[in-house]
FILUMLO-904902 format. One line per field, with one value per atom (N, C-alpha, C): x, y, z; atom name; chain; residue number from 1. Coordinates in steps of 0.2 Angstrom, whole numbers, plus 5000, padded with zeros to 4 digits. Example, Ala and Ser with C-alpha at 12.3 -4.5 7.8 and 13.67 -1.06 7.14 Angstrom:
<rs>
px <- c(5066:5062:5066:5064:5068:5064)
py <- c(4972:4978:4984:4989:4995:5000)
pz <- c(5039:5039:5039:5035:5036:5039)
atom <- c(N:CA:C:N:CA:C)
mol <- c(A:A:A:A:A:A)
seq <- c(1:1:1:2:2:2)
</rs>
This chain:
<rs>
px <- c(5113:5107:5104:5096:5091:5092:5093:5094:5088:5087:5080:5075:5072:5064:5057:5058:5055:5048:5046:5038:5036:5041:5039:5039:5044:5043:5038:5035:5030:5021:5024:5016:5016:5023:5024:5023:5025:5025:5018:5013:5006:5001:5005:5000:5001:5007:5010:5006:5006:5001:4995:4992:4985:4986:4988:4988:4988:4994:4994:4987:4984:4979:4974:4972:4968:4967:4974:4976:4974:4972:4974:4965:4960:4957:4952:4957:4958:4955:4948:4948:4952:4954:4957:4954:4951:4948:4950:4950:4951:4957:4961:4970:4973:4972:4971:4968:4964:4961:4964:4967:4974:4980:4981:4988:4987:4980:4981:4980:4977:4978:4973:4970:4964:4963:4955:4954:4954:4958:4959:4967:4969:4977:4977:4977:4980:4977:4971:4968:4972:4975:4977:4986:4987:4994:4993:4987:4988:4985:4985:4982:4987:4992:4996:4997:4991:4989:4991:4995:4998:5006:5012:5019:5019:5021:5021:5029:5030:5036:5038:5045:5048:5045:5046:5042:5034:5031:5024:5025:5028:5028:5030:5035:5037:5031:5028:5022:5017:5015:5011:5012:5022:5022:5023:5025:5024:5015:5013:5003:5002:5003:5002:5006:5014:5017:5021:5023:5027:5034:5039:5044:5049:5057:5060:5061:5061:5063:5058:5051:5046:5046:5049:5047:5055:5059:5066:5065:5062:5059:5056:5049:5046:5051:5054:5055:5061:5067:5069:5065:5058:5052:5053:5051:5049:5055:5063:5068:5071:5067:5067:5063:5057:5052:5054:5057:5063:5067:5070:5073:5074:5075:5071:5074:5069:5070:5072:5076:5081:5076:5070:5063:5060:5061:5058:5060:5066:5070:5066:5062:5058:5052:5047:5043:5039:5040:5036:5033:5037:5036:5032:5028:5023:5017:5015:5008:5005:4997:4997:4996:5001:5000:5009:5011:5018:5024:5024:5027:5030:5023:5022:5023:5021:5023:5029:5034:5042:5043:5040:5043:5042:5037:5035:5039:5041:5046:5051:5056:5063:5062:5058:5057:5056:5054:5048:5055:5053:5056:5053:5051:5049:5044:5044:5039:5036:5030:5027:5023:5026:5022:5019:5014:5010:5012:5013:5013:5010:5007:5001:5004:5006:5007:5014:5019:5026:5031:5037:5042:5043:5043:5041:5045:5044:5050:5054:5056:5064:5067:5065:5068:5070:5067:5069:5076:5077:5083:5081:5087:5086:5082:5083:5081:5072:5070:5064:5060:5062:5060:5056:5062:5062:5057:5054:5050:5045:5043:5036:5033:5039:5037:5034:5038:5036:5030:5029:5022:5015:5017:5009:5012:5016:5016:5010:5008:4999:4993:4994:4988:4989:4994:4998:5000:5000:5004:5009:5016:5021:5026:5028:5035:5040:5043:5049:5056:5055:5062:5060:5054:5051:5055:5053:5057:5062:5067:5075:5074:5072:5070:5067:5062:5058:5064:5065:5073:5077:5079:5086:5079:5073:5070:5071:5069:5068:5076:5080:5089:5090:5087:5088:5084:5079:5075:5079:5082:5086:5090:5090:5097:5093:5088:5084:5086:5090:5089:5096:5101:5108:5109:5103:5103:5103:5107:5109:5106:5103:5099:5093:5095:5089:5083:5078:5073:5069:5068:5065:5058:5063:5056:5056:5049:5047:5041:5045:5041:5037:5032:5026:5023:5026:5024:5020:5015:5012:5017:5014:5019:5019:5010:5011:5017:5016:5022:5027:5032:5037:5034:5029:5030:5027:5026:5021:5029:5031:5036:5036:5042:5042:5048:5050:5057:5059:5057:5060:5064:5067:5067:5073:5080:5085:5083:5078:5077:5074:5070:5068:5072:5076:5082:5085:5087:5092:5088:5082:5078:5077:5077:5073:5080:5085:5091:5094:5093:5093:5089:5084:5076:5080:5083:5085:5092:5095:5102:5099:5097:5094:5091:5090:5084:5089:5097:5101:5107:5107:5113:5109:5103:5102:5100:5100:5101:5093:5092:5085:5081:5081:5076:5074:5067:5063:5059:5062:5057:5053:5047:5042:5038:5038:5032:5024:5018:5013:5010:5010:5009:5004:5004:4999:4992:4986:4980:4981:4984:4982:4977:4973:4966:4965:4974:4975:4974:4976:4976:4970:4972:4964:4965:4960:4957:4960:4964:4967:4972:4974:4980:4983:4990:4996:4994:4997:4998:5004:5006:5012:5008:5011:5012:5019:5017:5023:5023:5028:5028:5032:5033:5037:5039:5040:5042:5038:5032:5027:5030:5033:5034:5029:5028:5024:5020:5015:5012:5013:5015:5018:5014:5007:5003:5006:5005:5007:5002:5004:5005:5003:4996:4994:4995:5000:4998:4994:4990:4985:4988:4992:4993:4988:4988:4983:4984:4981:4986:4984:4982:4983:4985:4991:4991:4994:4991:4991:4988:4983:4979:4983:4979:4984:4977:4978:4974:4978:4976:4979:4977:4972:4969:4971:4970:4975:4969:4961:4957:4961:4963:4965:4971:4974:4982:4983:4977:4975:4970:4968:4963:4969:4974:4978:4986:4986:4990:4989:4982:4978:4977:4976:4976:4983:4991:4994:4998:4995:4996:4996:4988:4985:4990:4992:4993:5001:5004:5011:5013:5005:5006:5004:5004:5003:5007:5012:5016:5021:5026:5033:5037:5042:5047:5051:5057:5064:5064:5067:5072:5067:5062:5058:5055:5054:5055:5060:5066:5072:5072:5070:5070:5065:5058:5056:5057:5060:5061:5067:5072:5079:5075:5069:5067:5065:5059:5055:5063:5068:5071:5076:5076:5079:5075:5067:5063:5063:5068:5069:5076:5080:5086:5083)
py <- c(4959:4953:4955:4954:4958:4951:4950:4946:4939:4933:4930:4935:4936:4936:4933:4928:4924:4926:4932:4933:4935:4938:4937:4932:4925:4918:4918:4916:4913:4914:4922:4926:4922:4925:4922:4912:4910:4901:4901:4903:4902:4904:4910:4911:4907:4903:4899:4893:4890:4885:4884:4890:4891:4891:4896:4896:4888:4885:4878:4872:4871:4869:4872:4881:4880:4881:4881:4878:4871:4867:4861:4860:4864:4863:4857:4858:4854:4856:4853:4857:4853:4859:4858:4852:4851:4845:4839:4838:4833:4832:4839:4838:4832:4836:4835:4827:4825:4818:4815:4815:4813:4811:4816:4816:4814:4813:4809:4814:4822:4828:4827:4834:4835:4841:4841:4844:4851:4855:4864:4863:4857:4859:4863:4862:4863:4870:4874:4881:4884:4881:4885:4888:4881:4885:4890:4888:4892:4901:4899:4908:4909:4905:4908:4907:4907:4904:4900:4897:4889:4889:4889:4892:4882:4882:4876:4872:4864:4864:4862:4862:4860:4851:4849:4840:4840:4845:4844:4849:4853:4857:4851:4848:4843:4837:4835:4832:4834:4841:4843:4845:4847:4847:4840:4835:4828:4827:4828:4828:4829:4839:4842:4841:4835:4835:4842:4842:4850:4847:4849:4847:4854:4852:4854:4861:4868:4873:4878:4878:4876:4875:4869:4865:4867:4868:4870:4877:4882:4891:4889:4885:4884:4881:4874:4873:4879:4883:4889:4893:4893:4899:4896:4890:4884:4883:4885:4884:4889:4897:4902:4903:4901:4902:4898:4895:4892:4898:4902:4908:4911:4912:4917:4924:4927:4933:4938:4945:4946:4949:4951:4955:4953:4945:4940:4941:4944:4944:4951:4954:4960:4957:4951:4949:4951:4951:4955:4963:4967:4972:4976:4970:4971:4972:4976:4979:4972:4971:4967:4970:4966:4968:4968:4974:4977:4971:4965:4962:4962:4960:4959:4965:4969:4976:4977:4975:4976:4972:4965:4960:4964:4965:4967:4976:4980:4985:4982:4978:4975:4970:4971:4966:4968:4973:4978:4979:4982:4983:4991:4994:5000:5004:5007:5009:5017:5018:5023:5024:5031:5032:5038:5041:5046:5047:5051:5052:5060:5059:5066:5068:5061:5065:5065:5060:5062:5061:5060:5060:5051:5048:5042:5038:5032:5028:5027:5026:5024:5032:5035:5041:5044:5044:5046:5045:5051:5050:5047:5044:5040:5045:5052:5058:5058:5060:5060:5053:5048:5041:5038:5040:5041:5045:5049:5057:5052:5050:5048:5041:5037:5030:5032:5034:5038:5039:5045:5048:5041:5038:5032:5029:5029:5025:5025:5032:5031:5028:5028:5024:5020:5015:5009:5003:5008:5004:5000:5006:5005:5004:4997:4999:5005:5009:5013:5007:5000:4997:4996:4997:4995:4999:5008:5011:5012:5009:5007:5002:4998:4994:4996:4998:4999:5006:5010:5013:5010:5004:4999:4996:4996:4991:4996:5004:5007:5009:5009:5010:5002:4996:4990:4991:4996:4995:4999:5003:5007:5006:4999:4996:4994:4995:4995:4998:5005:5012:5011:5007:5003:4996:4996:4987:4989:4983:4983:4976:4978:4985:4988:4992:4998:4998:4997:5000:5007:5008:5016:5016:5021:5024:5032:5033:5039:5040:5046:5049:5056:5054:5060:5063:5069:5072:5079:5079:5084:5090:5095:5100:5099:5099:5100:5098:5089:5088:5090:5095:5098:5104:5104:5111:5107:5100:5096:5095:5097:5096:5090:5087:5080:5080:5080:5079:5085:5090:5098:5101:5107:5111:5106:5106:5102:5097:5093:5087:5086:5092:5093:5096:5101:5103:5098:5093:5090:5081:5083:5077:5081:5086:5092:5091:5092:5094:5088:5081:5075:5074:5076:5072:5076:5081:5084:5082:5081:5077:5070:5067:5060:5059:5067:5068:5067:5070:5072:5068:5063:5057:5052:5051:5044:5043:5040:5041:5036:5032:5027:5031:5036:5041:5047:5048:5053:5057:5063:5066:5070:5071:5078:5078:5087:5089:5093:5091:5093:5098:5103:5112:5112:5115:5118:5118:5118:5121:5117:5115:5110:5107:5108:5104:5096:5095:5087:5083:5086:5082:5078:5071:5068:5065:5064:5064:5058:5053:5048:5048:5043:5040:5038:5037:5036:5029:5027:5022:5022:5015:5013:5008:5010:5006:5001:4993:4991:4987:4989:4986:4980:4972:4970:4968:4974:4970:4966:4966:4961:4952:4953:4944:4940:4932:4931:4928:4929:4928:4935:4938:4946:4953:4952:4960:4964:4972:4978:4974:4977:4975:4983:4984:4993:4989:4993:4994:5000:5000:5005:5005:5008:5011:5015:5013:5015:5014:5017:5016:5010:5005:4998:4994:4997:4991:4992:4988:4989:4982:4986:4982:4982:4977:4978:4975:4981:4977:4975:4969:4965:4963:4966:4965:4970:4968:4972:4979:4979:4986:4989:4989:4991:4994:4991:4994:5001:4998:5005:5011:5011:5016:5019:5013:5018:5022:5018:5023:5028:5028:5033:5038:5037:5043:5046:5042:5043:5049:5046:5050:5058:5057:5065:5067:5066:5070:5072:5067:5068:5072:5072:5079:5087:5086:5092:5094:5092:5091:5097:5098:5103:5099:5101:5097:5094:5088:5089:5094:5099:5105:5109:5112:5115:5111:5105:5103:5104:5102:5102:5109:5116:5123:5122:5119:5119:5115:5111:5107:5110:5116:5117:5124:5127:5132:5130:5126:5124:5122:5118:5116:5122:5129:5135:5137:5136:5139:5135:5128:5129:5128:5134:5136:5138)
pz <- c(4944:4941:4948:4948:4954:4958:4965:4970:4968:4970:4970:4976:4976:4977:4980:4987:4987:4987:4989:4987:4983:4978:4970:4966:4966:4965:4967:4973:4975:4972:4970:4966:4960:4957:4947:4948:4954:4953:4953:4959:4959:4951:4947:4945:4936:4938:4931:4932:4941:4942:4938:4940:4938:4931:4930:4919:4916:4919:4915:4917:4922:4924:4919:4921:4916:4910:4906:4899:4897:4902:4901:4902:4906:4906:4912:4919:4924:4930:4933:4938:4944:4948:4955:4959:4960:4964:4960:4953:4951:4950:4949:4951:4958:4961:4969:4972:4969:4968:4965:4958:4956:4959:4961:4968:4974:4976:4982:4988:4985:4991:4993:4997:4999:4994:4994:4989:4988:4992:4989:4991:4990:4992:4984:4978:4972:4971:4977:4973:4980:4986:4990:4984:4982:4981:4975:4972:4965:4967:4972:4976:4981:4981:4989:4996:4997:5001:5004:5002:5006:5002:5006:5004:5001:4994:4990:4991:4991:4991:4984:4984:4976:4975:4979:4977:4976:4978:4974:4969:4965:4960:4955:4958:4953:4952:4957:4953:4951:4950:4947:4940:4940:4933:4929:4931:4929:4927:4932:4929:4925:4925:4919:4913:4912:4906:4905:4909:4907:4906:4902:4902:4898:4897:4893:4899:4895:4896:4902:4899:4904:4911:4910:4917:4922:4918:4922:4924:4920:4923:4928:4930:4934:4940:4940:4946:4948:4944:4947:4950:4949:4954:4961:4960:4965:4970:4968:4972:4976:4973:4976:4977:4978:4985:4994:4991:5001:5001:5000:5001:5008:5013:5017:5016:5017:5016:5021:5019:5026:5028:5027:5030:5035:5035:5040:5047:5047:5054:5057:5052:5057:5060:5058:5058:5062:5067:5074:5072:5071:5069:5064:5059:5054:5056:5054:5053:5047:5046:5040:5034:5029:5024:5024:5029:5027:5023:5028:5025:5018:5017:5008:5003:5006:5004:5002:5008:5005:5001:5000:4998:4988:4988:4980:4981:4984:4985:4983:4985:4985:4976:4973:4968:4962:4965:4958:4952:4945:4942:4941:4944:4944:4950:4953:4959:4957:4958:4958:4964:4965:4974:4975:4977:4979:4986:4989:4996:4999:5001:5002:5010:5014:5021:5025:5020:5024:5017:5020:5016:5015:5009:5007:5008:5012:5017:5016:5008:5006:5005:5006:5005:5012:5020:5025:5029:5030:5035:5041:5046:5051:5057:5058:5062:5062:5054:5050:5054:5051:5052:5060:5064:5072:5074:5071:5074:5071:5063:5061:5065:5066:5070:5078:5080:5085:5087:5082:5084:5082:5079:5081:5087:5093:5099:5103:5103:5106:5104:5097:5096:5093:5093:5090:5096:5102:5109:5106:5103:5100:5107:5110:5113:5113:5115:5112:5112:5112:5111:5104:5099:5093:5090:5092:5085:5083:5087:5083:5077:5079:5077:5070:5069:5064:5060:5061:5059:5053:5060:5055:5048:5050:5044:5041:5041:5034:5032:5035:5033:5029:5030:5025:5020:5020:5014:5008:5011:5006:5001:5005:4998:4991:4992:4983:4979:4983:4978:4976:4978:4976:4972:4972:4968:4960:4959:4953:4949:4942:4940:4947:4947:4951:4947:4951:4949:4946:4943:4942:4947:4950:4954:4953:4954:4956:4961:4962:4970:4969:4970:4967:4975:4978:4985:4985:4989:4990:4993:4991:4994:5000:5003:5010:5014:5013:5016:5017:5014:5014:5021:5022:5028:5033:5033:5041:5044:5051:5056:5058:5056:5060:5063:5072:5074:5075:5073:5074:5068:5069:5064:5059:5066:5060:5059:5062:5057:5051:5051:5046:5040:5040:5038:5034:5037:5035:5030:5032:5029:5022:5021:5016:5010:5014:5010:5006:5010:5009:5002:5007:5000:4994:4994:4988:4984:4987:4986:4983:4983:4982:4976:4975:4967:4965:4964:4960:4961:4965:4967:4961:4961:4961:4954:4949:4940:4942:4946:4947:4949:4951:4957:4952:4954:4951:4955:4961:4964:4961:4962:4959:4964:4965:4971:4967:4970:4966:4971:4968:4972:4975:4979:4985:4977:4982:4976:4969:4968:4960:4960:4958:4955:4953:4952:4949:4955:4962:4966:4969:4969:4970:4978:4982:4989:4988:4989:4992:4996:5000:5003:5000:5004:5000:4995:4990:4987:4983:4981:4978:4973:4966:4961:4959:4961:4958:4951:4948:4941:4941:4937:4937:4928:4925:4919:4913:4915:4910:4912:4917:4920:4919:4915:4916:4923:4925:4931:4936:4934:4937:4936:4935:4932:4939:4937:4942:4947:4954:4960:4964:4965:4970:4978:4981:4990:4990:4996:4999:5006:5009:5015:5018:5027:5030:5037:5043:5049:5053:5051:5053:5048:5043:5037:5031:5026:5019:5017:5013:5009:4998:4995:4990:4984:4978:4974:4969:4964:4960:4953:4952:4946:4942:4935:4930:4931:4929:4930:4937:4941:4947:4947:4945:4943:4937:4932:4928:4931:4938:4938:4940:4946:4949:4947:4941:4937:4932:4931:4929:4932:4939:4943:4946:4946:4948:4943:4936:4929:4928:4930:4931:4936:4941:4946:4945:4941:4940:4934:4931:4923:4927:4932:4933:4939:4942:4947:4944:4947:4946:4943:4938:4934:4940:4939:4944:4948:4941:4944:4948:4948:4952:4955:4957:4964:4966:4964:4970:4973:4969:4972:4977:4977:4981:4989:4988:4991:4996:4994:4995:4998:4996:4999:5006:5006:5012:5018:5014:5019:5022:5020:5022:5027:5027:5033:5038:5039:5044:5048:5044:5049:5054)
atom <- c(N:CA:C:N:CA:C:N:CA:C:N:CA:C:N:CA:C:N:CA:C:N:CA:C:N:CA:C:N:CA:C:N:CA:C:N:CA:C:N:CA:C:N:CA:C:N:CA:C:N:CA:C:N:CA:C:N:CA:C:N:CA:C:N:CA:C:N:CA:C:N:CA:C:N:CA:C:N:CA:C:N:CA:C:N:CA:C:N:CA:C:N:CA:C:N:CA:C:N:CA:C:N:CA:C:N:CA:C:N:CA:C:N:CA:C:N:CA:C:N:CA:C:N:CA:C:N:CA:C:N:CA:C:N:CA:C:N:CA:C:N:CA:C:N:CA:C:N:CA:C:N:CA:C:N:CA:C:N:CA:C:N:CA:C:N:CA:C:N:CA:C:N:CA:C:N:CA:C:N:CA:C:N:CA:C:N:CA:C:N:CA:C:N:CA:C:N:CA:C:N:CA:C:N:CA:C:N:CA:C:N:CA:C:N:CA:C:N:CA:C:N:CA:C:N:CA:C:N:CA:C:N:CA:C:N:CA:C:N:CA:C:N:CA:C:N:CA:C:N:CA:C:N:CA:C:N:CA:C:N:CA:C:N:CA:C:N:CA:C:N:CA:C:N:CA:C:N:CA:C:N:CA:C:N:CA:C:N:CA:C:N:CA:C:N:CA:C:N:CA:C:N:CA:C:N:CA:C:N:CA:C:N:CA:C:N:CA:C:N:CA:C:N:CA:C:N:CA:C:N:CA:C:N:CA:C:N:CA:C:N:CA:C:N:CA:C:N:CA:C:N:CA:C:N:CA:C:N:CA:C:N:CA:C:N:CA:C:N:CA:C:N:CA:C:N:CA:C:N:CA:C:N:CA:C:N:CA:C:N:CA:C:N:CA:C:N:CA:C:N:CA:C:N:CA:C:N:CA:C:N:CA:C:N:CA:C:N:CA:C:N:CA:C:N:CA:C:N:CA:C:N:CA:C:N:CA:C:N:CA:C:N:CA:C:N:CA:C:N:CA:C:N:CA:C:N:CA:C:N:CA:C:N:CA:C:N:CA:C:N:CA:C:N:CA:C:N:CA:C:N:CA:C:N:CA:C:N:CA:C:N:CA:C:N:CA:C:N:CA:C:N:CA:C:N:CA:C:N:CA:C:N:CA:C:N:CA:C:N:CA:C:N:CA:C:N:CA:C:N:CA:C:N:CA:C:N:CA:C:N:CA:C:N:CA:C:N:CA:C:N:CA:C:N:CA:C:N:CA:C:N:CA:C:N:CA:C:N:CA:C:N:CA:C:N:CA:C:N:CA:C:N:CA:C:N:CA:C:N:CA:C:N:CA:C:N:CA:C:N:CA:C:N:CA:C:N:CA:C:N:CA:C:N:CA:C:N:CA:C:N:CA:C:N:CA:C:N:CA:C:N:CA:C:N:CA:C:N:CA:C:N:CA:C:N:CA:C:N:CA:C:N:CA:C:N:CA:C:N:CA:C:N:CA:C:N:CA:C:N:CA:C:N:CA:C:N:CA:C:N:CA:C:N:CA:C:N:CA:C:N:CA:C:N:CA:C:N:CA:C:N:CA:C:N:CA:C:N:CA:C:N:CA:C:N:CA:C:N:CA:C:N:CA:C:N:CA:C:N:CA:C:N:CA:C:N:CA:C:N:CA:C:N:CA:C:N:CA:C:N:CA:C:N:CA:C:N:CA:C:N:CA:C:N:CA:C:N:CA:C:N:CA:C:N:CA:C:N:CA:C:N:CA:C:N:CA:C:N:CA:C:N:CA:C:N:CA:C:N:CA:C:N:CA:C:N:CA:C:N:CA:C:N:CA:C:N:CA:C:N:CA:C:N:CA:C:N:CA:C:N:CA:C:N:CA:C:N:CA:C:N:CA:C:N:CA:C:N:CA:C:N:CA:C:N:CA:C:N:CA:C:N:CA:C:N:CA:C:N:CA:C:N:CA:C:N:CA:C:N:CA:C:N:CA:C:N:CA:C:N:CA:C:N:CA:C:N:CA:C:N:CA:C:N:CA:C:N:CA:C:N:CA:C:N:CA:C:N:CA:C:N:CA:C:N:CA:C:N:CA:C:N:CA:C:N:CA:C:N:CA:C:N:CA:C:N:CA:C:N:CA:C:N:CA:C:N:CA:C:N:CA:C:N:CA:C:N:CA:C:N:CA:C:N:CA:C:N:CA:C:N:CA:C:N:CA:C:N:CA:C:N:CA:C:N:CA:C:N:CA:C:N:CA:C)
mol <- c(A:A:A:A:A:A:A:A:A:A:A:A:A:A:A:A:A:A:A:A:A:A:A:A:A:A:A:A:A:A:A:A:A:A:A:A:A:A:A:A:A:A:A:A:A:A:A:A:A:A:A:A:A:A:A:A:A:A:A:A:A:A:A:A:A:A:A:A:A:A:A:A:A:A:A:A:A:A:A:A:A:A:A:A:A:A:A:A:A:A:A:A:A:A:A:A:A:A:A:A:A:A:A:A:A:A:A:A:A:A:A:A:A:A:A:A:A:A:A:A:A:A:A:A:A:A:A:A:A:A:A:A:A:A:A:A:A:A:A:A:A:A:A:A:A:A:A:A:A:A:A:A:A:A:A:A:A:A:A:A:A:A:A:A:A:A:A:A:A:A:A:A:A:A:A:A:A:A:A:A:A:A:A:A:A:A:A:A:A:A:A:A:A:A:A:A:A:A:A:A:A:A:A:A:A:A:A:A:A:A:A:A:A:A:A:A:A:A:A:A:A:A:A:A:A:A:A:A:A:A:A:A:A:A:A:A:A:A:A:A:A:A:A:A:A:A:A:A:A:A:A:A:A:A:A:A:A:A:A:A:A:A:A:A:A:A:A:A:A:A:A:A:A:A:A:A:A:A:A:A:A:A:A:A:A:A:A:A:A:A:A:A:A:A:A:A:A:A:A:A:A:A:A:A:A:A:A:A:A:A:A:A:A:A:A:A:A:A:A:A:A:A:A:A:A:A:A:A:A:A:A:A:A:A:A:A:A:A:A:A:A:A:A:A:A:A:A:A:A:A:A:A:A:A:A:A:A:A:A:A:A:A:A:A:A:A:A:A:A:A:A:A:A:A:A:A:A:A:A:A:A:A:A:A:A:A:A:A:A:A:A:A:A:A:A:A:A:A:A:A:A:A:A:A:A:A:A:A:A:A:A:A:A:A:A:A:A:A:A:A:A:A:A:A:A:A:A:A:A:A:A:A:A:A:A:A:A:A:A:A:A:A:A:A:A:A:A:A:A:A:A:A:A:A:A:A:A:A:A:A:A:A:A:A:A:A:A:A:A:A:A:A:A:A:A:A:A:A:A:A:A:A:A:A:A:A:A:A:A:A:A:A:A:A:A:A:A:A:A:A:A:A:A:A:A:A:A:A:A:A:A:A:A:A:A:A:A:A:A:A:A:A:A:A:A:A:A:A:A:A:A:A:A:A:A:A:A:A:A:A:A:A:A:A:A:A:A:A:A:A:A:A:A:A:A:A:A:A:A:A:A:A:A:A:A:A:A:A:A:A:A:A:A:A:A:A:A:A:A:A:A:A:A:A:A:A:A:A:A:A:A:A:A:A:A:A:A:A:A:A:A:A:A:A:A:A:A:A:A:A:A:A:A:A:A:A:A:A:A:A:A:A:A:A:A:A:A:A:A:A:A:A:A:A:A:A:A:A:A:A:A:A:A:A:A:A:A:A:A:A:A:A:A:A:A:A:A:A:A:A:A:A:A:A:A:A:A:A:A:A:A:A:A:A:A:A:A:A:A:A:A:A:A:A:A:A:A:A:A:A:A:A:A:A:A:A:A:A:A:A:A:A:A:A:A:A:A:A:A:A:A:A:A:A:A:A:A:A:A:A:A:A:A:A:A:A:A:A:A:A:A:A:A:A:A:A:A:A:A:A:A:A:A:A:A:A:A:A:A:A:A:A:A:A:A:A:A:A:A:A:A:A:A:A:A:A:A:A:A:A:A:A:A:A:A:A:A:A:A:A:A:A:A:A:A:A:A:A:A:A:A:A:A:A:A:A:A:A:A:A:A:A:A:A:A:A:A:A:A:A:A:A:A:A:A:A:A:A:A:A:A:A:A:A:A:A:A:A:A:A:A:A:A:A:A:A:A:A:A:A:A:A:A:A:A:A:A:A:A:A:A:A:A:A:A:A:A:A:A:A:A)
seq <- c(1:1:1:2:2:2:3:3:3:4:4:4:5:5:5:6:6:6:7:7:7:8:8:8:9:9:9:10:10:10:11:11:11:12:12:12:13:13:13:14:14:14:15:15:15:16:16:16:17:17:17:18:18:18:19:19:19:20:20:20:21:21:21:22:22:22:23:23:23:24:24:24:25:25:25:26:26:26:27:27:27:28:28:28:29:29:29:30:30:30:31:31:31:32:32:32:33:33:33:34:34:34:35:35:35:36:36:36:37:37:37:38:38:38:39:39:39:40:40:40:41:41:41:42:42:42:43:43:43:44:44:44:45:45:45:46:46:46:47:47:47:48:48:48:49:49:49:50:50:50:51:51:51:52:52:52:53:53:53:54:54:54:55:55:55:56:56:56:57:57:57:58:58:58:59:59:59:60:60:60:61:61:61:62:62:62:63:63:63:64:64:64:65:65:65:66:66:66:67:67:67:68:68:68:69:69:69:70:70:70:71:71:71:72:72:72:73:73:73:74:74:74:75:75:75:76:76:76:77:77:77:78:78:78:79:79:79:80:80:80:81:81:81:82:82:82:83:83:83:84:84:84:85:85:85:86:86:86:87:87:87:88:88:88:89:89:89:90:90:90:91:91:91:92:92:92:93:93:93:94:94:94:95:95:95:96:96:96:97:97:97:98:98:98:99:99:99:100:100:100:101:101:101:102:102:102:103:103:103:104:104:104:105:105:105:106:106:106:107:107:107:108:108:108:109:109:109:110:110:110:111:111:111:112:112:112:113:113:113:114:114:114:115:115:115:116:116:116:117:117:117:118:118:118:119:119:119:120:120:120:121:121:121:122:122:122:123:123:123:124:124:124:125:125:125:126:126:126:127:127:127:128:128:128:129:129:129:130:130:130:131:131:131:132:132:132:133:133:133:134:134:134:135:135:135:136:136:136:137:137:137:138:138:138:139:139:139:140:140:140:141:141:141:142:142:142:143:143:143:144:144:144:145:145:145:146:146:146:147:147:147:148:148:148:149:149:149:150:150:150:151:151:151:152:152:152:153:153:153:154:154:154:155:155:155:156:156:156:157:157:157:158:158:158:159:159:159:160:160:160:161:161:161:162:162:162:163:163:163:164:164:164:165:165:165:166:166:166:167:167:167:168:168:168:169:169:169:170:170:170:171:171:171:172:172:172:173:173:173:174:174:174:175:175:175:176:176:176:177:177:177:178:178:178:179:179:179:180:180:180:181:181:181:182:182:182:183:183:183:184:184:184:185:185:185:186:186:186:187:187:187:188:188:188:189:189:189:190:190:190:191:191:191:192:192:192:193:193:193:194:194:194:195:195:195:196:196:196:197:197:197:198:198:198:199:199:199:200:200:200:201:201:201:202:202:202:203:203:203:204:204:204:205:205:205:206:206:206:207:207:207:208:208:208:209:209:209:210:210:210:211:211:211:212:212:212:213:213:213:214:214:214:215:215:215:216:216:216:217:217:217:218:218:218:219:219:219:220:220:220:221:221:221:222:222:222:223:223:223:224:224:224:225:225:225:226:226:226:227:227:227:228:228:228:229:229:229:230:230:230:231:231:231:232:232:232:233:233:233:234:234:234:235:235:235:236:236:236:237:237:237:238:238:238:239:239:239:240:240:240:241:241:241:242:242:242:243:243:243:244:244:244:245:245:245:246:246:246:247:247:247:248:248:248:249:249:249:250:250:250:251:251:251:252:252:252:253:253:253:254:254:254:255:255:255:256:256:256:257:257:257:258:258:258:259:259:259:260:260:260:261:261:261:262:262:262:263:263:263:264:264:264:265:265:265:266:266:266:267:267:267:268:268:268:269:269:269:270:270:270:271:271:271:272:272:272:273:273:273:274:274:274:275:275:275:276:276:276:277:277:277:278:278:278:279:279:279:280:280:280:281:281:281:282:282:282:283:283:283:284:284:284:285:285:285:286:286:286:287:287:287)
</rs>
C-alpha cells in the first residue's frame, strides 16, 4: 500500500473542493460569507495556498450537502493532509519548489524523467551525489555542513524505488552525462556500474540512453512528469529543474507537451540492453 502522502492528499483535496463548488455553481465569496469566513478563504483552500483543517472541510461538506462515500473519501484526504512528511525534516535545505517536487516524486504512480546534465538524483551513489552537490557551493553559498545533509536526503528519496507498489520509473539520460566526470575516476566508475546494475535489478526502473548526435534531442533542461493514475483531482504534474529551484506546469496542455517531447526522445533512445552496454563501456573508461 502506498504510504499517505500529505502533499498529494492536499493537492487532490483542493481540486475536489473546487470541483464540488463549481458543480453547484456557487461563488467562492458567497460560500465564504455563508460560513462567516474572510472573502478569499475558500479560494485559498481550492488553490492549495493555505493548509485546510479537517473541521473546515467538514463545514464545507455540510454546506455543499455532501454525504455518504464521497464525504468519507474527502475526509480521509483531509486527515491525510495533517500528517508530517519525512522530507519536512530537511526544510531548511530546500531551494524553492524542491520540497513539493519530492512530495510528488514520493507519491507518483509513474515517473518519466529526462536528464541531460547529471545522473538522475534517485540513481546517484553517495560519492557522485556529494561531488555534484559540492560543485554548487561556490555559486549557491552552500556551507560545507549542508553537503552531507543533502546527500542523506537523496539516500532517503531512493526508498521510493523499493516502495510497494513501486512507481513505474523511466529515466532517459543523455549520453554526454556518462562522460561528464564528477568526483574523480573511481567515483564515476562506481556510479556507472551501479547505474547499470539498478537498471537490471529493479523491475520498476527503466534506464535508457539517448546517444550522441540524435536529431531527436531537444534543447531542453531536465524535466520530470509525475503521473497519478488518473486519480480524481490529480492530473499529471511536470517539474522543471534549474539552478535556483524547481518550477511546475500543472495544466493538461503542458503535461501533454512534455510527454510528447519525452516520447520523441525515448523513441530515439537506445533500448535497455544497448543502454546498459554503453553505460558499462563508459564505466571501463574510468578504470
